[in-house]
C-alpha positions as CSV (number, residue, x, y, z in Angstrom):
1,M,-3.7,3.6,22.0
2,A,-0.1,2.7,21.3
3,Y,-1.0,0.0,18.7
4,E,-3.4,2.4,17.0
5,E,-0.5,4.9,16.7
6,M,1.7,2.1,15.3
7,G,-0.8,1.6,12.5
8,Y,-2.7,-1.5,13.7
9,L,-6.4,-1.8,12.9
10,P,-8.8,-2.5,15.8
11,E,-10.2,-5.6,14.0
12,A,-6.7,-7.1,13.7
13,L,-5.9,-6.5,17.4
14,V,-9.2,-7.9,18.6
15,N,-8.8,-11.0,16.4
16,Y,-5.2,-11.5,17.6
17,L,-6.0,-11.0,21.3
18,V,-9.0,-13.4,21.2
19,R,-6.9,-16.0,19.4
20,L,-4.2,-15.8,22.1
21,G,-6.2,-17.9,24.5
22,W,-9.1,-19.3,22.5
23,S,-9.3,-21.5,19.4
24,H,-11.9,-22.7,17.0
25,G,-10.2,-25.4,15.0
26,D,-7.5,-24.2,12.7
27,Q,-9.3,-21.0,11.8
28,E,-7.1,-17.9,12.4
29,I,-9.2,-15.0,11.0
30,F,-12.6,-14.2,12.3
31,S,-15.1,-11.4,11.6
32,M,-16.5,-9.7,14.7
33,D,-19.8,-11.5,14.1
34,E,-18.0,-14.9,14.0
35,L,-16.1,-14.1,17.2
36,V,-19.4,-13.3,19.0
37,S,-21.3,-16.3,17.7
38,L,-18.4,-18.9,18.0
39,F,-16.8,-17.9,21.3
40,T,-17.3,-20.2,24.2
41,L,-15.4,-20.6,27.5
42,D,-15.0,-24.3,26.8
43,S,-12.6,-23.4,24.0
44,V,-10.4,-21.2,26.1
45,G,-6.9,-22.8,26.5
46,K,-5.4,-23.5,29.9
47,S,-1.8,-22.9,28.8
48,P,-0.4,-19.4,29.1
49,A,-0.5,-17.5,25.8
50,V,2.7,-16.4,24.0
51,F,2.6,-13.0,22.3
52,N,3.8,-13.3,18.7
53,P,4.3,-9.9,17.0
54,E,4.8,-11.4,13.6
55,K,1.4,-13.0,13.7
56,L,-0.2,-9.8,14.8
57,L,1.6,-8.0,11.8
58,W,0.3,-10.8,9.5
59,L,-3.3,-10.3,10.7
60,N,-3.0,-6.6,10.4
61,Q,-1.8,-6.9,6.8
62,H,-4.8,-9.2,6.1
63,Y,-7.3,-6.7,7.6
64,I,-5.7,-3.8,5.7
65,K,-6.1,-5.7,2.4
66,E,-9.7,-6.5,3.2
67,Y,-10.7,-3.0,4.5
68,P,-13.0,-1.1,2.1
69,D,-11.1,1.7,0.5
70,T,-13.4,4.4,1.9
71,R,-12.9,3.2,5.5
72,L,-9.1,2.8,5.0
73,A,-8.9,6.3,3.6
74,E,-10.6,7.5,6.7
75,A,-8.4,5.5,9.0
76,M,-5.3,7.0,7.2
77,K,-6.2,10.6,8.0
78,P,-4.2,11.0,11.2
79,F,-1.2,9.3,9.6
80,W,-1.3,11.6,6.6
81,K,-1.7,14.6,8.8
82,K,1.3,13.7,10.9
83,R,3.4,13.7,7.7
84,G,2.0,17.1,6.6
85,V,0.0,15.6,3.7
86,D,-3.1,17.3,2.5
87,A,-5.6,14.5,2.5
88,S,-8.7,16.6,1.7
89,N,-9.2,15.0,-1.8
90,Q,-10.9,11.9,-0.6
91,D,-11.3,10.5,-4.2
92,F,-7.6,10.7,-4.7
93,I,-6.9,9.3,-1.2
94,R,-9.1,6.3,-2.0
95,H,-7.0,5.6,-5.1
96,V,-3.8,5.9,-3.1
97,V,-4.9,3.5,-0.4
98,A,-6.3,1.1,-2.9
99,D,-2.8,0.9,-4.5
100,L,-0.9,0.7,-1.2
101,K,-3.0,-1.7,0.8
102,T,-1.9,-4.8,-1.0
103,R,1.7,-4.3,0.2
104,S,1.3,-2.5,3.6
105,K,1.5,-4.3,6.9
106,T,0.6,-1.2,9.0
107,L,-1.0,2.1,8.4
108,V,2.4,3.8,9.4
109,E,4.1,1.8,6.7
110,M,1.4,2.8,4.2
111,A,1.8,6.5,5.1
112,D,5.6,6.3,4.9
113,S,5.6,4.5,1.6
114,G,2.8,6.6,0.1
115,C,4.1,10.1,0.7
116,F,5.5,10.3,-2.8
117,Y,1.9,10.5,-4.2
118,F,1.6,13.9,-2.7
119,Q,5.0,15.4,-3.7
120,D,5.4,17.6,-6.7
121,K,9.1,17.0,-6.7
122,M,10.6,13.6,-6.2
123,T,13.8,13.0,-4.3
124,Y,16.0,10.1,-5.2
125,D,18.7,8.0,-3.5
126,P,21.9,9.6,-4.8
127,E,23.6,6.3,-5.3
128,A,20.7,4.7,-7.2
129,A,20.2,7.9,-9.2
130,G,23.9,7.9,-10.1
131,K,23.7,4.3,-11.2
132,F,20.4,4.4,-13.2
133,L,19.7,8.0,-14.1
134,S,22.6,8.3,-16.5
135,A,23.2,10.7,-19.3
136,H,22.3,7.9,-21.7
137,A,18.9,7.6,-20.0
138,K,18.2,11.3,-19.9
139,D,17.0,11.7,-23.5
140,H,14.7,8.6,-23.2
141,L,13.2,9.7,-19.9
142,T,12.7,13.2,-21.3
143,A,10.8,11.7,-24.2
144,I,8.7,9.6,-21.8
145,A,7.9,12.7,-19.8
146,V,6.8,14.6,-22.9
147,R,4.5,11.7,-24.1
148,L,3.0,10.8,-20.7
149,P,0.3,13.5,-20.6
150,S,-1.1,12.1,-23.9
151,I,-1.8,8.6,-22.5
152,E,-5.5,7.9,-22.4
153,D,-5.3,4.3,-21.2
154,Y,-3.9,4.3,-17.7
155,T,-4.3,0.6,-17.2
156,K,-1.4,-1.9,-16.9
157,T,-2.0,-2.9,-20.6
158,G,-2.2,0.7,-21.7
159,L,1.1,1.6,-20.0
160,E,2.8,-1.5,-21.4
161,N,1.7,-0.5,-24.9
162,F,3.0,3.0,-24.3
163,S,6.3,1.6,-23.1
164,E,6.6,-0.8,-26.1
165,T,5.9,1.9,-28.6
166,S,8.5,4.2,-27.2
167,P,11.0,5.3,-29.9
168,K,14.0,4.2,-27.8
169,N,12.5,1.1,-26.3
170,R,15.2,-1.1,-27.7
171,N,17.8,0.8,-25.7
172,Q,15.8,0.9,-22.5
173,T,17.8,0.9,-19.2
174,Q,16.9,-0.1,-15.7
175,G,16.4,3.6,-14.9
176,D,13.8,3.9,-17.7
177,R,11.9,0.9,-16.4
178,S,11.9,2.3,-12.9
179,A,10.0,5.3,-14.1
180,F,6.8,3.4,-13.5
181,K,8.0,1.6,-10.3
182,D,5.9,2.2,-7.1
183,R,3.2,4.1,-9.0
184,P,-0.6,3.7,-8.5
185,D,-2.3,0.5,-9.4
186,W,-2.4,1.0,-13.2
187,E,-4.1,-2.3,-13.7
188,N,-7.3,-1.0,-12.1
189,G,-7.1,2.2,-14.1
190,Q,-6.0,4.5,-11.4
191,S,-3.7,7.3,-12.2
192,R,-1.4,9.7,-10.3
193,H,-3.5,12.7,-11.4
194,R,-5.1,14.5,-8.5
């Protein structure tokens, strides 16, 4: 139960625990079917196992990446609920998890890093905001905000074209470029629209 609350998938935990005392060559990752068909007592090691939390984290990250978006969205429900997130729009949730799963090691990490998708108002680190959201950047960011709703192509290429055709692109600052940072996976055509 504790590992579940820490955001570990059952498949990762089973895979890790089986591999603690058993081996099948150099293979590290097994499906449940493979574990059932390949497991033999002859391959159980005689040495005591050593728990390696980094390896478990690596396996969990692998399983998160491989999980179907629909199953991952379902697995995320208690984590969103704990953070007060309304996860009732399953189509939107699938897009969110599809974007976050490539860089999340646990479901807790995914929930923490993904809360911004559900906020109407963003909060910024004051130090970073002071450095990058300068008066110089304000006009350019305002122009971007005005033009954003007219974008029809929410792919990576479409957003790059949008950025390149921006009237003040030649004076672009780091704050401007960060406007798209940590947004949904534009390359796959997913948008922030709910």
